[in-house]
N, C-alpha and C positions, 0 to 999 in steps of 0.2 A: 557630526562628530568633528571636533576640532583637530587641527594638525598635530597638536601635542598628544591628544588622545590616540590618534592613529599611530603615532610613533611609539607610544607606550605599549599599545596592543601588539605592534610588530616586534618590539624588543621582548615582550613576554613570550610570544610565539617562538621567536628564535631561541630564547633561553630554554624553553621546554624541549625543542628539537635537539639542541646541543646537549642537554642533560640526558636525553634518551640515547643519543649517539654514544656518549661517553659510557653510559651504563651498559649498552649493548657491546661496545668494544671490550669493556672490562669482563663481561660475562663470557665472550668468545675466548679472550685470552686465558681466563681461568679454566674454561673447558678444555682448550687445547693443551694447556700446561699441566693438566692433571691426567697422567697416564701411568700404565703399569711398566715399571722399570725391570730390566733383566736382573735376576738374582746372581750377583757376581760369585758368591760362594758355590752356588749350584753349577755355574758354568765352569769354574775351576776344578770342581770335583769330578766332572764327567770326563771319562776317558774312552775314546772310540775303540772298537774292536781291532781295527787295523789302522796303520798310519795314514793320515790325511794332510792335505795342504790347504790352509785357509789364508785368504788375502783379500784386502779391500780392492775393489775394481774401480768403480766410478760412482759418484753421487751417493756414496755410502753403501752401495751394493756390495755384498760379501760373496766371494766365490770359494766354495769348498769342494775339493776334488780328491779322488783317491791318489795316493802316492805310489809311484812305481808301476802303474798299470793304466791302460786306456779305459776311459769311462764306458760303461755299457748303456748308459742313458743319461739324459739331462732333465733336471727339474727346476722350473722357475717357480719360486714360492713367494706368495703374498702374505705378510703377517696379519694377525688379527687387529681389529680396530683398537686404537689407543694402547697398543702394546709395542714396546721397544723391540725393534726387529732382531737385535742380537739375542733376545730371549729364546729364539728358535735355533741357536747354534748347536745345542746337543742333538737335536733331531737331524739337522743338516750334516753334522759330523758322523752320526750313526749311519746315515744313508750313504755318505761318501765312502765310509769304510767298507761298504758293500759294493762299491763300484759306480756310484751315481754322482755325476757332477751336479752340484746344487748351487743355484743362484738365488740368494736371499736378498730380496729387494727392500731398501729403506724407503718408506712412503712419506710424502709431505705431511707433517704434523701427525704421523703414525696413523693415517687414515687412507686405506687403499682406494676409497671412493674418489679421492682427489687426484689420483693418477692411475686410473684403470689400465691405461696403455703402457705402463712401465715396462712390459715385456717386449715391446717393439724393438726389433733388431738384435735381441739377445741370441737367439739360435744361430743367426748368421755370424756372430762373433766367435762361435765355437764350432767350426766346420767339421772337427773330428768327431762330434757327437751326432749320431744318426737318428736316434729316437728321442723325442722331446715330450715332456709332460708339463702341464700347468697344475698348480696346486696352491692351497692356501688354508688358513685357519679362520673360522668364523666369518667376519665381514670380508677378510682377505680371500676366502674361498669363493664367496659369491662374486666378488669382483674378478677373480681369476676365471670363473666360469663365463662371465659376461664378455671378457676379452676373448676367450677361446671360441665363443659362439660366432665370432667374425673372422676367426683364423683357424678353422678346423683343419685346413689342408696342411698346416705347419706343425701339427701336434698329433701324438698318438693317443693321448688320454688326459684325464682330469682326476685329481686327488682332492677330495673335500674332507677337511677335519673339523668336526663340530660345526658343519655348515650345510648350505643347500644352494641350488642353482635357480635363480629367478629367470635365467635365460633358457629358452627351449632348445635342448640338445637331443631331444628324443629321436629325431630323424637322422642322427649321425651314426657313424660306425666307431665312435670313440670308445675306448675302454675307460670306464669310470669306477672309481672306488670312493665310497662314503664311509667314513669312520667316525664314531662318536662314543663317548663314555656312558655307561649305564647310569652314572650319578651326575651327569651333566645338567646343571640347573640354569644355564645361560641359554643354551640352544632352545629356540622356540619350536616346540614339538608340533604345534598346529601348523606353523609355516612350513616346517620340514615335510609334513604329510601333504600339505597343499601343493608344494612344488616338486614333490617326488616324481610325478609323471613327466617332468621336464628332462629326466635322465633317460638315457637309452635303455631299451628293454634288455634285461639280463645284467644290469649293472651290479656290482658287488657291494654289499653292505656288511660292515664289520662293527660289532658292538664290543667295546672293551669293558668287560665286567669289572666293576669297581672303579672305572676311570671317570674323570670329570672333564670340565671344559678347559681349565687352566693348565693341566698337566701335559698338553701337547707342547707347551713352552716352559721356560724356567723363569717365571715372574711372580711366584707366590700365589696367594689366594686371590680369587676374583669375586667381586660383589655379586651375590645372587647364585653363586655356584654351589653345587652339592659337595659333600665331603667324600673324597676319594678313599677307597680301601686298598688301593695299590699305590706304589711309590711313583714319582715322576719318571724314574729310570725304567720301571716296568712298563709304564704306559708308552714311553718312547720305543721300547723294545718291541712291544706288540704292534705298534703302529708301523714300524719298519718292516716287520714280518708280513703284515697285511699288504704293504706297498710292494714288496718284492714279489709276492705271490700273484699280483695283478699285472706286473710288467710283461710286455710281450717280447721280452728279450731274456736271455739266460746269462748268468754270471760266467 
């Protein structure tokens, strides 16, 4: 092979590699840029049952706390995959109105898998809160469970919304609540059943009749989801009631 032919072959190879890199970069950018945005009208329409205070803390994390009273518990919440974290503001405000300090974490590119350890140091920042829980929706719930598996001594329990735990928590004394909607078309029921034994014996399971996957947040319809027969506000209300019933503290 002549020197010219070798150079030509090299340039062709480099061109193919460069084209592949550009295509991959574009595909990743497209994937990360396509996400479920918070429904601003729904956020503005929601009014918590009691006054709450919401503020941005750091790195986009939102703190929502009850106004005029000490919190009875704290919840660190991981949002669902490719969902804008502010879409869970109604749920956080509803919980805060019942006395729970809620820490709603903003994830890199809206994917909790990219920062599973986001909860690190949060309980220590709020020493006035004695009881802490991890929670999350969908992918966020699974990542919250994975983080919790290595920090069981720091938390009282776990709250899974349309989610399951791939981490084995069966040998712990954690209080665990699993909530999903009867019309949820996104939750993989086979995986849910497969990983069910990972939860402690006696965990609480609540099925919201007529609820779906997306209505835990306020971000509209989700691809592949079932049609809910309850309103988003009703699903949030039932979710809050289930969470309050499993807390090991009293308002």
